[in-house]
Residue frames relative to the residue before (quaternion, step in Angstrom):
aa qw qx qy qz dx dy dz
M 1.0000 0.0000 0.0000 0.0000 0.00 0.00 0.00
T 0.2411 -0.7527 0.5997 0.1252 3.52 -1.13 0.78
A 0.2202 -0.7635 0.5953 0.1188 3.55 -0.83 1.03
F 0.1043 0.7637 -0.6361 0.0348 3.53 -1.19 0.63
F 0.3282 -0.7365 0.5650 0.1750 3.52 -1.26 0.50
V 0.1125 -0.7609 0.6319 0.0952 3.54 -1.21 0.53
L 0.2633 -0.7175 0.6261 0.1546 3.53 -0.91 1.02
V 0.1246 -0.8162 0.5638 0.0212 3.57 -0.77 1.04
K 0.1569 -0.7405 0.6476 0.0871 3.55 -0.91 1.02
C 0.2116 -0.8009 0.5532 0.0875 3.56 -0.73 1.09
Q 0.5665 -0.5284 0.4872 0.4030 3.51 -1.28 0.32
L 0.6600 -0.5341 0.3434 0.4016 3.57 -1.11 0.65
G 0.8465 0.1678 -0.1584 0.4799 3.52 -0.94 1.01
Q 0.6348 0.5727 -0.3127 0.4139 3.59 1.26 0.11
S 0.3805 0.7746 -0.4576 0.2142 3.62 1.25 -0.09
Y 0.7017 0.4597 -0.2832 0.4648 3.58 0.82 -0.94
K 0.6358 0.5198 -0.3285 0.4665 3.59 1.02 -0.72
V 0.6536 0.5004 -0.3106 0.4753 3.58 0.98 -0.84
A 0.6528 0.5100 -0.3173 0.4616 3.61 0.88 -0.90
T 0.6577 0.5021 -0.3054 0.4712 3.58 0.96 -0.84
A 0.6557 0.5106 -0.3145 0.4587 3.59 0.96 -0.82
I 0.6340 0.5061 -0.3295 0.4830 3.60 1.02 -0.74
A 0.6578 0.5031 -0.3084 0.4681 3.59 0.92 -0.88
D 0.6693 0.5104 -0.2960 0.4516 3.59 0.93 -0.90
A 0.6444 0.5263 -0.3143 0.4572 3.58 1.13 -0.65
E 0.2624 -0.8075 0.4852 0.2091 3.60 1.31 -0.32
I 0.4253 0.6983 -0.4632 0.3419 3.57 0.94 0.96
A 0.7145 0.4410 -0.2331 0.4906 3.59 1.24 -0.38
S 0.4633 -0.6549 0.5257 0.2831 3.52 -1.24 0.55
E 0.7933 -0.0452 0.0827 0.6015 3.56 0.95 -0.98
I 0.0985 -0.7730 0.6255 0.0390 3.56 -1.15 0.71
Y 0.0118 -0.8025 0.5957 -0.0303 3.57 -0.79 1.05
S 0.3616 -0.6676 0.5930 0.2682 3.55 -1.15 0.61
T 0.1189 -0.7936 0.5960 0.0309 3.56 -1.11 0.74
A 0.3444 -0.6856 0.5880 0.2560 3.54 -1.34 0.09
G 0.6081 0.5540 -0.4128 0.3911 3.55 -1.11 0.61
D 0.8372 -0.2127 0.1564 0.4790 3.54 -1.14 -0.70
Y 0.7668 0.2482 -0.1422 0.5746 3.59 1.16 -0.55
D 0.4525 -0.7191 0.4751 0.2289 3.54 -1.16 0.67
L 0.7940 0.1367 -0.0438 0.5908 3.58 1.12 -0.71
I 0.1092 -0.7140 0.6782 0.1352 3.51 -1.32 0.41
V 0.0903 -0.8185 0.5667 -0.0262 3.52 -0.73 1.15
K 0.2244 -0.7678 0.5892 0.1134 3.57 -0.93 0.98
F 0.0719 -0.7912 0.6073 -0.0054 3.52 -0.93 1.02
Y 0.1634 -0.7339 0.6440 0.1411 3.53 -1.34 0.35
L 0.0426 -0.7629 0.6446 0.0273 3.54 -1.11 0.80
E 0.5831 -0.5409 0.4612 0.3933 3.52 -1.24 0.41
D 0.6040 -0.5565 0.4189 0.3873 3.59 -1.09 0.67
G 0.7921 0.3047 -0.2382 0.4722 3.54 -0.96 0.90
E 0.5462 0.5936 -0.4193 0.4165 3.61 1.20 -0.23
D 0.5107 -0.6720 0.4663 0.2649 3.54 -1.15 0.76
I 0.3496 -0.7594 0.5151 0.1891 3.58 -0.42 1.25
G 0.6548 0.5311 -0.3154 0.4356 3.58 0.90 -0.89
R 0.6575 0.4950 -0.3068 0.4780 3.57 0.95 -0.85
F 0.6314 0.5364 -0.3279 0.4539 3.59 0.98 -0.86
V 0.6755 0.4835 -0.2991 0.4695 3.59 0.81 -0.99
N 0.6681 0.5164 -0.2957 0.4468 3.58 0.91 -0.91
E 0.7893 0.3646 -0.1721 0.4631 3.58 0.80 -1.01
Q 0.7616 0.3758 -0.2043 0.4868 3.61 1.08 -0.59
L 0.7645 0.3594 -0.1946 0.4985 3.60 1.03 -0.72
H 0.6994 0.4965 -0.2899 0.4247 3.59 0.78 -0.97
V 0.6068 0.5647 -0.3549 0.4323 3.60 1.19 -0.31
I 0.5514 0.6156 -0.3961 0.4001 3.61 1.24 -0.22
A 0.4556 -0.7038 0.4822 0.2541 3.56 -0.76 1.10
G 0.7532 0.3931 -0.2953 0.4370 3.56 -1.08 0.78
I 0.5769 0.5580 -0.3904 0.4511 3.60 1.25 -0.11
A 0.2263 -0.7951 0.5539 0.0986 3.56 -0.77 1.10
D 0.7978 -0.0678 0.1049 0.5899 3.60 1.03 -0.78
T 0.0881 -0.7846 0.6098 0.0697 3.56 -1.22 0.48
K 0.1144 -0.7390 0.6556 0.1051 3.52 -1.35 0.35
T 0.2191 -0.7981 0.5538 0.0915 3.56 -0.57 1.19
I 0.1108 -0.7843 0.6097 0.0272 3.54 -0.94 0.98
P 0.1989 -0.7829 0.5768 0.1216 3.60 -0.30 1.19
T 0.2505 -0.7511 0.5880 0.1654 3.57 -1.22 0.48
F 0.3366 -0.7629 0.5276 0.1627 3.54 -1.23 0.49
K 0.8075 -0.0879 0.1113 0.5725 3.59 0.75 -1.00
A 0.2935 -0.7294 0.5894 0.1856 3.55 -1.05 0.79
F 0.2102 -0.7804 0.5780 0.1127 3.56 -1.02 0.79
């Protein structure tokens, strides 16, 4: 399994709706609210070899209320 994180910037007033929609879609491992440039940080897992970009595009970007994302791939857990 490959873990990666996505920082999510929501449209104003939409953070809770976006977090709920991600949770309801059952695509994320963990969802946290944050302060600063992004509103949420979301941890995902995919099977090795699956396309992270396609997953983010087809599973996350379709959720209403998301204004911007930043994907952070990971390499090794310590």
